C-alpha positions as CSV (number, residue, x, y, z in Angstrom):
1,M,112.2,136.0,-157.9
2,A,113.0,135.5,-161.6
3,D,116.8,135.2,-161.0
4,G,116.3,132.4,-158.4
5,T,117.2,134.4,-155.3
6,R,114.7,134.5,-152.5
7,R,113.3,137.7,-151.0
8,P,114.2,138.3,-147.3
9,G,112.0,136.9,-144.6
10,R,110.2,133.6,-144.2
11,P,109.5,131.5,-147.2
12,R,105.9,131.6,-148.4
13,S,103.6,128.7,-147.4
14,E,101.1,127.5,-150.0
15,A,99.0,126.0,-147.1
16,A,98.9,129.5,-145.5
17,R,98.0,131.0,-148.8
18,Q,95.1,128.6,-149.3
19,A,93.9,129.2,-145.7
20,I,93.9,133.0,-146.3
21,L,91.9,132.6,-149.5
22,K,89.3,130.4,-147.8
23,A,89.2,132.7,-144.8
24,T,88.7,135.7,-147.1
25,H,85.9,134.1,-148.9
26,D,84.2,133.0,-145.7
27,E,84.5,136.6,-144.3
28,L,83.1,138.0,-147.5
29,L,80.1,135.7,-147.4
30,E,79.4,136.5,-143.7
31,R,80.3,140.2,-143.5
32,G,80.4,141.5,-147.1
33,Y,83.1,143.5,-148.8
34,G,82.6,146.7,-146.9
35,E,83.2,145.0,-143.5
36,L,86.2,142.9,-144.8
37,T,89.5,143.7,-142.9
38,M,92.9,142.3,-143.1
39,E,92.7,141.7,-139.3
40,G,89.6,139.6,-139.7
41,I,91.1,137.6,-142.5
42,A,94.3,137.0,-140.5
43,A,92.4,135.9,-137.4
44,R,90.1,133.5,-139.3
45,A,93.1,132.0,-141.3
46,G,95.2,131.7,-138.2
47,V,98.1,133.8,-139.6
48,G,99.6,137.2,-139.0
49,K,98.7,140.2,-141.1
50,Q,102.2,140.3,-142.4
51,T,101.7,136.8,-143.9
52,I,98.8,138.2,-145.9
53,Y,100.8,141.2,-147.0
54,R,103.5,138.9,-148.4
55,W,101.1,138.0,-151.2
56,W,98.6,140.9,-151.4
57,R,98.8,144.7,-151.0
58,S,95.2,145.3,-150.1
59,K,92.0,143.7,-149.0
60,A,90.7,144.3,-152.6
61,E,93.5,142.1,-154.0
62,V,93.0,139.2,-151.6
63,A,89.2,139.4,-152.1
64,L,89.7,139.3,-155.9
65,D,92.0,136.2,-155.6
66,A,89.5,134.5,-153.3
67,L,86.7,135.1,-155.9
68,L,88.9,133.9,-158.8
69,A,89.6,130.7,-156.9
70,V,85.8,130.1,-156.4
71,A,85.1,131.0,-160.1
72,A,87.8,128.7,-161.4
73,E,86.6,125.8,-159.3
74,G,82.8,126.4,-159.6
75,I,82.4,127.3,-163.3
76,P,84.0,124.6,-165.5
77,I,84.1,125.1,-169.2
78,P,81.6,122.6,-170.6
79,D,81.8,120.7,-173.9
80,E,78.2,119.5,-174.5
81,G,78.8,119.3,-178.3
82,G,77.0,122.4,-179.4
83,L,77.0,126.2,-178.8
84,E,73.6,126.6,-177.3
85,A,74.1,123.6,-174.9
86,D,77.6,124.8,-173.9
87,L,76.4,128.3,-173.3
88,T,73.4,127.2,-171.3
89,A,75.6,125.0,-169.0
90,F,78.2,127.7,-168.6
91,L,75.7,130.4,-167.9
92,R,73.7,128.3,-165.5
93,R,76.8,127.9,-163.3
94,T,77.9,131.6,-163.9
95,Y,74.5,133.1,-163.2
96,G,73.8,130.6,-160.4
97,M,76.8,131.7,-158.4
98,Q,75.5,135.3,-158.3
99,E,73.3,134.7,-155.3
100,S,76.3,134.0,-153.1
101,E,79.0,135.7,-155.0
102,G,77.1,138.7,-156.4
103,P,77.6,140.9,-153.3
104,I,81.3,140.2,-153.5
105,L,81.4,141.2,-157.2
106,K,79.5,144.4,-156.4
107,G,82.0,145.3,-153.7
108,L,85.0,144.7,-156.0
109,L,83.3,146.7,-158.8
110,A,82.7,149.6,-156.4
111,Q,86.4,149.4,-155.3
112,S,87.5,149.4,-159.0
113,L,85.5,152.6,-159.6
114,L,87.2,154.3,-156.6
115,D,90.7,153.0,-157.3
116,P,92.0,153.2,-160.9
117,G,95.0,150.9,-160.0
118,F,92.7,148.2,-158.7
119,A,90.4,148.8,-161.7
120,E,93.2,147.6,-163.9
121,T,93.9,144.6,-161.7
122,F,90.2,143.7,-161.6
123,R,89.9,144.0,-165.4
124,D,93.1,142.1,-166.2
125,H,92.6,139.3,-163.7
126,F,88.9,138.7,-163.1
127,L,87.1,140.2,-166.2
128,A,89.7,139.0,-168.6
129,G,89.7,135.5,-167.0
130,R,85.9,135.2,-167.3
131,R,86.0,136.5,-170.9
132,A,88.7,133.9,-171.7
133,A,86.5,131.1,-170.3
134,L,83.6,132.2,-172.5
135,G,86.0,132.6,-175.4
136,T,86.9,129.0,-175.1
137,I,83.3,128.1,-175.6
138,L,82.8,130.5,-178.5
139,N,86.1,129.3,-180.2
140,Q,84.9,125.7,-179.9
141,A,81.7,126.8,-181.7
142,V,83.7,128.5,-184.5
143,A,85.8,125.4,-184.9
144,R,82.6,123.3,-185.2
145,G,81.2,125.8,-187.8
146,E,78.4,127.0,-185.6
147,I,79.7,130.6,-185.5
148,P,80.7,132.0,-188.9
149,A,84.4,133.1,-189.3
150,G,84.6,136.8,-188.9
151,T,81.9,137.1,-186.3
152,D,82.6,139.8,-183.7
153,L,83.2,137.5,-180.7
154,G,83.9,140.5,-178.5
155,L,80.4,141.7,-179.0
156,L,79.0,138.2,-178.0
157,H,81.1,138.5,-174.8
158,D,79.6,141.9,-174.1
159,V,76.0,140.6,-174.6
160,V,76.5,137.7,-172.3
161,Y,78.3,139.6,-169.5
162,G,76.3,142.8,-170.1
163,V,73.2,140.8,-169.1
164,L,75.0,139.6,-166.0
165,W,76.2,143.0,-164.8
166,Y,73.0,144.8,-165.6
167,R,70.8,142.4,-163.8
168,L,73.3,142.0,-160.9
169,L,73.6,145.8,-160.4
170,F,70.1,146.9,-161.0
171,R,68.1,143.7,-160.1
172,S,66.0,144.3,-163.2
173,A,65.4,140.6,-163.7
174,P,66.6,137.4,-162.2
175,L,69.9,135.6,-163.0
176,D,68.5,132.1,-163.0
177,D,68.3,129.0,-165.2
178,D,65.7,130.7,-167.4
179,A,68.0,133.7,-168.0
180,A,70.9,131.3,-168.9
181,R,68.8,129.4,-171.4
182,D,67.4,132.6,-172.9
183,V,70.8,134.3,-173.4
184,A,72.3,131.1,-174.8
185,S,69.3,130.8,-177.2
186,L,69.6,134.5,-178.2
187,I,73.3,134.1,-179.0
188,A,72.8,130.8,-180.9
189,R,70.0,132.3,-183.0
190,S,71.9,135.5,-183.7
191,V,74.9,133.7,-185.1
192,R,72.7,131.6,-187.3
193,I,70.9,134.6,-188.6
194,G,74.3,136.2,-189.4
195,E,75.4,133.3,-191.6
């Protein structure tokens, strides 16, 4: 707590928290979001359900944190020295994770459509975090003079993630290395044309 006092009950264990996140991710990969339960997470992590509820109010929240941990670890922010190379590297990792993580993302998106409270959490934690990672790459390109000052960076975010969500949800085309390269090239060309 902010004033330094501790909430009643046992102190939280970071080891237990990490075990819960790993167990949640493993359950999601094996069973999918629809079959995820707090009981299943607790059994797999070797903790009681109350331990989970000390950190998270719902399966959606623990699933979101498990996905955030994977995204933070698996999608580093590259600095290859140029916008197109940076975007290509970032998108290869981002799009490449969709084979394993895509069903989890779809489950969380569906939950956000059903639960406005969770929609806000999903937007503020996951979507904003991924946009911030991409923003770092775009801001590096602005600093290098590759993107003109005054360019609508929000629109570039929407193009990049719009492709991801559209292809993920409707399976209209693959999310592969070719897609990563093509989107990176499209963005790099569009900002050059706008100069």
